[in-house]
C-alpha positions, 0 to 999 in steps of 0.5 A, a space after each residue: 494621808 494619816 487615817 489614825 495618829 501614830 499611837 492610836 487613838 486613846 479611850 475617852 476618859 469619862 471618870 476621875 480615878 482614871 484624869 487623875 492618871 492621865 494628868 501625873 502623865 502630863 505632868 511628867 510629860 515634857 514642853 509646849 501643851 497641844 490642844 483641841 476641844 470640840 464643840 457642836 455649832 449648829 445643833 446646841 445653845 451653848 457653845 459648851 466643849 463636849 471632847 477635850 482634845 490634848 497632848 504633850 511629848 512624854 504623855 501622848 494623846 488624852 481626850 477628855 469628856 467635859 460632860 461628865 467631870 464638868 466639876 471634878 477638872 482641878 486637877 486637869 488644869 494643874 496638870 498644864 499647869 504654867 506650859 504654854 498651850 499650842 492651839 490652831 484659832 486659839 480665839 474659838 477654844 479658849 471660851 469653853 476651855 474658860 467655863 471649864 477652868 483651864 487658862 494658859 498661862 501660854 500660846 501660841 496659835 498656829 493659825 495667827 502664827 501662819 497669817 503673820 509668817 505669810 501663809 494666805 491658807 492658813 487651816 489646820 490640815 492646810 498647814 500642815 499639809 504644807 508643812 509637815 508633809 501630812 495630810 489630816 483626815 477629815 470631816 468632822 467639824 460641823 459633826 454633833 459632838 453632843 452625841 453618846 456614844 462619840 463614833 470611833 472615827 470621829 476619835 481618830 479624826 479628835 485626836 489626828 486635831 492635836 497629834 502635829 501641833 507641837 511639829 507644827 508650832 515648831 515650823 512656824 516659830 522657825 520662819 518667824 524668827 528667821 523673818 523677825 518677826 516671832 517679838 510679833 508674833 508673842 504682842 499677838 498671842 497675849 492679848 488673844 489669852 488675855 481677850 476679855 470676852 465679847 460683851 454682849 450684842 446691844 441688838 443681836 436680832 439684827 445680826 438675822 439673815 436676810 433681815 435687810 429685806 425688812 424696810 419698816 420699823 414694824 417689821 423690823 419689831 416683828 423679826 425681833 419678836 420672831 427671833 427672842 421668842 425662838 431664842 428663848 426656846 431655844 435656850 431652854 431646850 439646848 438646839 441651835 436657833 437655826 433648828 427652832 425656826 431658820 432665819 429665812 422663816 423669820 424673813 419670810 413671816 415676816 414678810 408675808 405678815 399671815 394672820 391665821 395658822 393657814 396662811 402661816 403655814 401655808 408659807 415655807 418651813 411653816 407646813 413641816 410637821 413639827 412646825 404646825 404644833 407651834 403655828 399659834 406661838 409665830 402668832 402671838 410674835 407678829 400679833 405682838 408686834 402689831 400692837 406695839 405703840 409705835 414709840 416701842 417701835 426700833 430705829 431702822 438705824 442700827 445706831 451704835 458708836 461707831 462711825 457710818 460705812 466707808 461707802 458713806 464716808 463721801 457724803 458724810 464726810 469728803 476729807 474723812 474718805 481722804 483719810 480713809 483712802 490714803 492710810 489703806 493704801 498707805 498699810 497695802 504696802 506696809 502689808 506687802 512689804 513685810 507678807 502680812 494680811 492686811 486686816 493683821 498691820 492694823 484691825 480695820 474697825 481702829 482702822 476706820 474709827 480712827 480715821 473718821 475721828 481722827 486724835 487732836 492731836 496727828 503728829 506719829 507720835 500723837 497717832 501712836 498714841 491714840 492706836 495704842 489706846 484703840 488697843 494696837 499692839 505695839 509692834 503695831 503702832 510702830 510698823 503704820 503710825 508715820 504713815 497713818 499720820 501723814 495719811 491722817 492729813 488728807 483733804 478732799 
């Protein structure tokens, strides 16, 4: 059990002079650089980093508070240079690091490496214990990292997250090489490193938990109105939307459709001391939805440019359903033979799209071209094109 870093937990860097000294050490170090961030998901609206942890051979561990240093991190970017970054679940950390002007020139993702190596459980603590024999002290991943000052035990936890990342990387690299998957992993890491920022969702309010209970356009308009009002309030306060008003409260209000403060406050959550202050605000959103012209009501269909849910294919297009069944069977066999998760063999969304609207040329070459256009990596195309070509000729 590791409860503290072997060399102790360093003080948090909060000023430019201490940062420059740390950058000198990092630049003089050698080998890959372990990096992690701590955010305040569930507490703050913006998914920014509130702590950046860095470790490199010869430099030790560095803990940086990016909040007071947000405009002074250029020396850190220079110190990291073109060294390989080692992160666990990199796609979660790279966006907030990019906001700080920190971009990797090369990447090794230990979570993704664990998946490709065939490990069923790929949490950092699980992989470290299984492959390196150490148990990490855990328990603060869901903490409010915007809190200041940060407690000592939280800093111990944060420093431990990078303590063994490079040894874990080396072990996983050896496994991938032995399995003939190192080139595959390299392609996956590069795809994560160069992935563009996700575009904003067209109708993010449709992801409100429990929205399936609301079945009318007028009700959906009320969900939208409450969701947008909550989002504006959360953004201005930099608070997680769920802390302004839980999704469950939005759905309960829409289903109950209260028209007076008393009726609203009788519902769960809305009767609380804080929420009572905003009763009139929430009621205005519900009233606006009631008065919305019919042509401005949202559709009960989610729309989108993708295929319909797969469970409806049998009725809408039996041949497409047959193609999907055949393709899933073929990909499952490929995944099992290579000890891979089937979703890493080919993204499920790309598989569905290809089966719903096959390329005009369903030969292996035509399928390979279509998969490449859809974002599949070369190793995936090589692995599945022949089998998928056969599956695309299936009929009901």
